[in-house]
C-alpha positions in Angstrom: 76.4 138.2 64.5 74.3 135.1 65.5 75.7 131.9 66.7 74.8 128.6 65.1 76.4 126.5 67.8 74.5 123.3 68.3 73.7 123.4 72.0 74.0 120.3 74.2 70.8 118.3 74.9 69.5 117.9 78.4 71.5 115.4 80.3 70.4 112.1 81.9 71.3 113.0 85.5 71.1 109.4 86.7 73.3 108.2 83.9 75.9 110.8 84.8 75.7 109.8 88.5 76.2 106.1 87.6 79.3 107.0 85.6 80.7 108.7 88.7 79.9 105.7 90.9 81.8 103.4 88.5 84.8 105.8 88.4 85.1 105.8 92.2 85.1 102.0 92.2 87.8 101.9 89.5 90.0 104.1 91.8 89.5 101.7 94.7 90.0 98.7 92.5 93.4 100.0 91.4 94.4 100.9 94.9 93.5 97.4 96.1 95.4 95.9 93.2 98.7 96.8 95.0 97.8 94.2 97.6 96.6 91.5 95.3 98.4 88.2 94.9 96.8 87.7 91.5 93.7 88.2 89.3 91.5 85.8 91.3 92.6 87.2 94.7 91.7 90.9 93.9 89.6 92.3 96.7 87.2 94.4 94.6 87.4 91.6 92.1 85.3 92.6 89.2 86.2 96.3 89.0 87.6 95.8 85.5 84.0 95.4 84.3 83.6 99.2 84.8 85.3 99.6 81.4 82.6 97.6 79.7 80.0 99.7 81.6 81.6 102.9 80.4 81.5 101.6 76.9 77.7 100.9 77.1 77.2 104.3 78.6 79.1 105.9 75.8 77.1 104.1 73.1 73.8 105.2 74.7 74.9 108.8 75.2 76.4 109.2 71.7 73.2 107.8 70.1 71.0 110.1 72.3 73.1 113.2 71.7 73.8 112.9 67.9 71.4 110.5 66.1 68.8 113.1 65.2 71.3 116.0 64.5 73.0 115.0 61.3 70.8 117.2 59.2 72.3 120.2 61.1 75.9 118.8 61.7 78.7 117.8 59.5 81.3 115.1 60.1 83.8 117.8 60.9 81.5 119.4 63.4 81.0 116.0 65.1 84.7 115.3 65.4 85.4 118.7 66.7 82.7 118.4 69.4 84.1 115.0 70.5 87.7 116.3 70.6 86.7 119.4 72.6 84.9 117.1 75.1 87.5 114.4 75.5 91.0 115.5 74.5 91.9 118.2 77.0 91.7 115.6 79.8 93.7 113.1 77.7 96.5 115.7 77.5 96.3 116.5 81.2 96.2 112.8 82.3 99.3 112.1 80.2 101.1 115.1 81.6 100.3 114.1 85.2 101.6 110.6 84.4 104.8 112.0 83.0 105.4 114.3 86.0 104.8 111.5 88.5 106.5 108.7 86.5 109.7 108.4 88.6 107.7 108.6 91.9 106.4 105.1 91.1 109.9 103.5 90.9 109.8 100.2 92.8 110.9 96.5 92.5 107.6 95.6 90.8 108.2 98.1 88.0 111.9 97.6 87.2 112.0 99.6 84.0 111.2 102.9 85.6 114.6 103.5 87.2 116.3 102.6 83.9 114.3 104.9 81.7 116.0 108.2 80.6 114.0 111.4 80.8 114.0 112.0 77.0 112.3 108.6 76.5 109.6 109.7 79.0 109.0 112.9 77.0 108.7 110.9 73.8 106.2 108.6 75.3 104.4 111.6 76.7 104.0 113.1 73.2 102.6 109.7 72.0 100.1 109.7 74.9 99.0 113.2 74.2 98.2 112.4 70.6 96.6 109.0 71.5 99.1 107.0 69.5 99.9 103.7 71.2 103.4 102.8 72.4 104.8 99.7 70.8 106.1 96.9 73.1 109.8 97.8 72.5 109.0 101.3 73.7 107.6 100.1 77.1 109.0 102.2 79.9 107.2 100.7 82.9 107.2 96.9 82.3 103.6 96.1 81.9 103.4 96.3 78.1 100.8 99.1 78.1 99.9 101.1 75.0 100.1 104.2 77.2 102.7 103.5 80.0 102.3 106.9 81.6 98.6 106.5 82.2 97.2 103.0 81.6 93.5 103.8 81.4 94.0 105.9 78.3 93.9 102.7 76.2 90.1 102.6 76.7 89.9 106.3 75.6 91.7 105.4 72.4 89.0 102.9 71.7 86.4 105.4 72.6 87.8 107.5 69.8 87.6 104.6 67.4 84.0 103.9 68.4 83.1 107.6 67.7 84.8 107.4 64.3 83.0 104.2 63.4 79.7 105.8 64.6 80.1 108.9 62.5 81.2 107.1 59.3 79.0 103.9 59.4 77.0 103.1 62.5 74.7 106.1 62.4 73.5 105.0 58.9 72.5 101.5 60.1 68.8 100.6 60.5 67.8 99.1 63.9 67.5 95.6 62.3 71.1 95.6 61.1 72.3 97.1 64.4 70.4 94.3 66.3 72.3 91.7 64.2 75.6 93.3 65.0 74.7 93.3 68.7 73.9 89.6 68.6 77.2 88.7 66.8 79.2 90.8 69.3 77.4 89.0 72.1 78.6 85.7 70.8 82.2 87.1 70.7 81.8 88.3 74.3 80.8 84.8 75.3 83.9 83.5 73.5 86.1 85.6 75.8 84.1 85.2 79.0 83.9 81.4 78.7 87.4 81.0 77.1 85.9 79.1 74.1 88.7 80.5 71.9 86.8 80.3 68.6 89.7 82.0 66.7 92.6 80.4 68.6 93.7 83.7 70.1 93.3 83.1 73.8 95.8 80.3 74.5 98.0 82.4 76.7 95.3 83.7 79.0 95.5 81.2 81.8 96.1 84.1 84.3 92.8 85.8 83.2 90.8 82.9 81.7 87.0 83.3 82.1 87.3 87.1 82.5 87.3 90.0 80.0 90.5 91.5 81.6 92.8 92.9 79.0 93.0 95.3 76.1 96.0 97.5 77.0 98.8 95.8 75.0 99.6 95.5 71.3 99.3 91.9 70.2 96.7 89.7 68.5 95.2 88.4 71.8 94.9 91.8 73.4 93.6 93.4 70.2 90.8 90.9 70.0 89.9 91.4 73.6 89.7 95.2 73.4 87.7 95.1 70.1 85.2 92.7 71.6 85.0 94.6 74.9 84.1 97.7 72.9 81.8 96.1 70.3 78.9 94.7 72.3 78.6 97.5 75.0 78.9 100.4 72.5 76.5 98.8 69.9 74.1 97.8 72.7 74.1 101.2 74.2 73.4 102.7 70.7 70.6 100.2 70.2 69.0 101.1 73.5 69.1 104.8 72.6 67.4 104.2 69.3 64.8 101.7 70.5 63.6 103.9 73.3 62.8 100.9 75.4 63.5 102.3 78.9 62.4 101.2 82.4 60.9 103.6 84.9 61.8 102.8 88.4 61.3 104.8 91.6 64.6 105.5 93.4 66.4 104.4 90.3 69.7 106.1 91.0 70.1 104.5 94.4 69.0 101.1 93.1 71.2 101.3 90.0 74.2 102.5 92.1 73.8 99.6 94.4 73.7 97.2 91.5 76.8 98.6 89.9 78.7 98.7 93.3 77.8 95.1 94.1 78.5 93.9 90.5 82.0 95.4 90.4 83.0 94.4 94.0 81.8 90.8 94.0 84.6 88.3 94.8 86.0 86.1 92.1 84.1 82.8 91.7 86.9 80.2 92.1 87.4 76.9 90.3 87.9 73.4 91.5 91.5 74.0 92.6 92.7 76.8 94.7 93.6 79.8 92.6 91.6 78.7 89.5 89.1 81.0 87.9 86.1 78.9 87.1 83.7 78.9 84.1 81.1 80.2 86.6 83.1 83.4 86.8 83.0 83.6 83.0 79.3 83.3 83.1 79.2 86.0 85.7 81.2 88.3 83.4 78.9 87.5 80.5 75.7 88.1 82.5 76.9 91.4 83.7 77.9 92.7 80.3 75.1 91.1 78.2 72.1 91.5 80.6 72.8 93.5 83.8 74.5 96.6 82.4 71.9 97.1 79.6 69.1 96.8 82.2 70.9 99.4 84.4 71.1 101.8 81.5 67.5 101.3 80.7 66.5 101.9 84.3 68.8 104.9 84.7 67.6 106.6 81.5 64.0 105.7 82.0 63.7 107.2 85.4 64.1 110.7 86.8 65.0 112.4 90.1 63.5 115.4 91.7 64.9 115.8 95.2 67.7 118.2 95.5 70.0 115.9 97.3 70.0 113.2 94.6 70.3 115.8 91.9 73.4 117.3 93.6 75.0 113.9 94.2 74.4 112.9 90.5 75.8 116.2 89.2 78.9 116.0 91.4 79.6 112.4 90.5 78.9 113.0 86.8 81.2 116.1 86.8 84.2 114.3 88.3 83.8 111.0 86.6 85.9 111.6 83.6 88.6 113.7 85.3 88.8 111.1 88.0 89.1 108.2 85.6 91.8 109.8 83.5 94.0 111.3 86.3 93.9 108.8 89.1 96.2 106.0 87.8 99.6 107.7 88.3 98.7 108.1 92.0 98.3 104.4 92.4 101.9 103.9 91.5 102.9 106.3 94.2 100.9 104.2 96.6 102.6 101.0 95.2 106.0 102.5 95.8 105.1 103.4 99.4 103.8 99.8 100.0 107.0 98.3 98.5 109.1 100.5 100.8 107.1 99.9 103.9 106.1 96.3 103.9 106.4 96.0 107.6 104.3 99.0 108.4 101.3 98.4 110.6 97.9 97.8 109.0 96.6 101.1 110.2 99.3 102.9 108.2 98.5 101.0 105.0 94.8 101.9 105.5 95.6 105.5 106.1 97.9 105.8 103.0 95.4 104.1 100.7 92.4 106.2 102.0 94.5 109.3 101.7 95.5 108.5 98.1 91.8 107.8 97.3 90.8 111.3 98.7 93.7 112.9 96.9 92.6 111.4 93.6 89.1 112.9 94.1 90.5 116.3 95.1 92.9 116.3 92.1 90.1 115.3 89.7 87.8 118.2 91.0 90.7 120.7 90.8 91.5 119.6 87.3 87.8 119.9 86.3 87.3 123.4 87.7 90.8 124.9 87.0 91.6 123.3 83.7 89.0 121.2 81.9 85.9 123.4 82.1 87.8 126.7 81.2 89.7 125.0 78.4 86.6 123.4 76.9 84.8 126.7 77.1 87.6 128.4 75.3 87.8 125.7 72.6 84.0 125.8 72.2 84.1 129.6 71.6 87.1 129.2 69.3 86.2 126.2 67.2 82.5 125.4 67.6 80.7 128.8 67.7 80.2 129.8 64.0 79.3 133.2 62.6 75.9 133.0 60.9 
């Protein structure tokens, strides 16, 4: 009884490592957010750009993994493979968010204490099936499509990108794909520079000249998340198909440094205190349109051979997705502690934040080894291994 399972291709180790670096910065970004007085005061200010970096990684990896396999793979096979890869952690991330929901009760999130348990369970079921929660169903107060685990909004759009790829994008020649990349680049500039071509950005004073947004259901947020997905995913797919890569010695360490500096750079202020200037919008645009594609080209075009770098990249790549999808509920526990201990000495605040950061990594690794890998292996055996 032979197996016709389509084995995974060799991985780009540097790309995996860069995903982990970005995930670590996202955790730190959300922990620092508790102490932020506003968008332009955030300490690791551009951590939100990690989402756009993840999307370009996704476009590149999907193109590399599947573009040349459609003669041996059906649509059903593709969707099953993507579900097996992504959905177990979506379920676990939502479950953790539900279990820890009431631990985040604090004055900054007034709806938590007023939400009955059965409503939490209903929202949990929505989250596990990737269905967005409408605004009247909000149980936290931030208008998120997934109130139990905010970052899942980007996974929902990852699913949409995969569906569009399987149905349409894989058929497009490079010339048409290039045109779509150019059009989506213009739309990215529309958001970054607050040009407001379609009249949808009028209420974005708090986040003007950034790409922050995408987690709520309304016209403005829908436009932002669609544009945030479009250019990175299409560009990553185009890079994969073009094969235009850059070989660089020490690429992982150079690319990691670039990503870390990019995501941690302070906000570029405007003319008056607290304003976010057009220069900050240009910075967002340069990162998304130029810098991130170059990092992907360098990471994919280079290789590593020393055991230390290989081990670091493997570890970071392994925990990247579990860390991204399970860390957010813990940040609300930290927020609750901060709200309850405003007068605590600085050393205690540092200790609690560092402890939560370490806990997030430990939980992610435990979820990876005890849940994600065994479940994915069972699902692969059950649904992907075919009898010849």
